[in-house]
C-alpha positions as CSV (number, residue, x, y, z in Angstrom):
1,M,13.9,2.5,-26.5
2,V,10.4,2.5,-25.4
3,S,9.0,4.1,-21.9
4,V,6.1,3.0,-20.6
5,R,4.8,4.9,-17.6
6,V,1.4,3.8,-15.0
7,H,-1.1,4.8,-13.5
8,Q,-1.8,2.4,-11.0
9,N,-6.0,2.9,-10.1
10,E,-7.9,0.9,-7.7
11,V,-5.3,0.4,-5.7
12,S,-7.8,-1.0,-2.6
13,A,-8.3,-4.0,-5.2
14,T,-4.9,-5.4,-5.6
15,G,-2.6,-6.4,-2.9
16,E,-1.7,-7.4,0.8
17,L,-0.2,-3.6,1.8
18,P,-3.7,-1.8,0.1
19,V,-5.9,-4.7,1.4
20,A,-5.1,-3.8,4.3
21,A,-5.5,-0.4,4.2
22,A,-8.9,-1.0,2.3
23,G,-9.4,-2.7,6.2
24,G,-11.7,-5.0,3.5
25,T,-11.5,-8.9,3.1
26,H,-11.2,-8.4,-0.8
27,F,-8.2,-9.6,-2.7
28,E,-8.4,-9.1,-6.5
29,Y,-12.0,-8.7,-7.4
30,Q,-13.1,-12.2,-4.3
31,D,-12.6,-12.9,-1.4
32,A,-9.4,-13.4,0.5
33,S,-7.9,-16.4,1.5
34,P,-7.3,-17.3,4.5
35,A,-3.6,-16.7,4.2
36,I,-4.2,-13.4,2.7
37,L,-6.7,-12.0,5.2
38,A,-3.4,-13.8,7.4
39,K,-0.7,-11.9,5.8
40,V,-3.1,-8.6,6.1
41,E,-3.2,-8.5,9.8
42,R,0.4,-8.7,10.2
43,I,1.0,-6.0,7.6
44,T,-1.8,-3.7,9.6
45,A,0.2,-5.5,13.0
46,L,3.3,-3.9,11.9
47,A,2.1,0.0,10.7
48,E,0.4,0.1,14.6
49,R,4.6,-0.1,16.0
50,H,5.1,1.9,13.7
51,G,2.9,4.5,14.5
52,I,1.4,4.8,11.3
53,G,-1.9,4.6,8.2
54,V,-1.5,1.5,6.3
55,K,-3.1,3.6,3.7
56,A,-0.4,6.2,3.4
57,A,1.6,2.7,3.4
58,A,0.0,1.4,0.2
59,L,-0.8,5.1,-1.6
60,Q,3.8,5.8,-0.9
61,F,4.9,2.0,-1.9
62,S,2.7,2.1,-5.1
63,L,4.1,5.1,-6.1
64,A,8.0,4.0,-5.7
65,H,8.5,2.2,-8.4
66,P,9.8,4.2,-11.1
67,A,7.4,3.4,-14.2
68,V,4.1,4.1,-11.4
69,V,3.4,8.0,-12.3
70,A,-0.2,8.4,-10.7
71,V,-2.2,6.4,-8.3
72,I,-5.7,6.7,-8.7
73,P,-7.2,5.4,-5.1
74,G,-11.1,5.5,-6.4
75,S,-12.1,7.7,-3.5
76,S,-16.5,6.3,-3.2
77,H,-16.0,10.0,-0.8
78,P,-15.3,13.7,-1.1
79,E,-14.4,13.6,2.1
80,R,-11.7,10.3,1.2
81,I,-10.1,12.8,-0.8
82,A,-8.8,14.8,2.2
83,E,-7.8,11.0,3.6
84,D,-5.5,10.1,0.3
85,L,-4.0,13.6,0.4
86,A,-2.7,13.5,4.5
87,A,-2.0,9.9,3.3
88,L,0.7,10.9,0.8
89,D,2.3,13.1,3.0
90,E,2.2,11.1,6.4
91,H,6.1,10.6,7.1
92,V,6.2,5.9,6.6
93,P,9.5,5.5,8.4
94,A,13.0,3.2,6.5
95,A,12.4,1.0,9.2
96,F,9.5,0.2,8.2
97,W,10.3,-1.2,4.9
98,T,13.0,-3.1,6.7
99,A,10.6,-4.1,9.0
100,L,8.0,-5.9,6.1
101,R,11.4,-7.2,3.8
102,E,13.0,-9.1,7.0
103,E,9.1,-10.5,7.4
104,K,9.1,-11.4,3.8
105,L,5.9,-9.1,3.5
106,I,6.8,-7.3,0.2
107,A,10.1,-9.0,-1.8
108,P,13.6,-8.2,-1.7
109,D,14.1,-6.3,-4.3
110,A,10.1,-4.2,-4.3
111,P,10.5,-0.4,-4.8
112,V,9.7,1.3,-1.4
113,P,9.9,5.0,-0.9
114,T,13.0,7.6,-0.1
115,G,12.6,9.8,1.3
């Protein structure tokens, strides 16, 4: 049996949750399409309704996959390291992950944090 362990780097470069967390307008290293930006807006609004930071959701979502053993956010300033650590400790309610699925913002079978 082969065991695969993933270290996810540059979380903010791919995926709508990380794009929302970064507050950016780029997706997969290019300008995001209007459809992606609309999805980012919906994710951001959902996070606000649940009283959580999008960065917390993005980092924790990335770590929820069983193959991912580490996330490397690529902080550009030293103070961002503290922000990233706080985001990992932030409580993201199960209702947020359920709402993402219900609104089809993540796949129905996407692994989500359980703790």
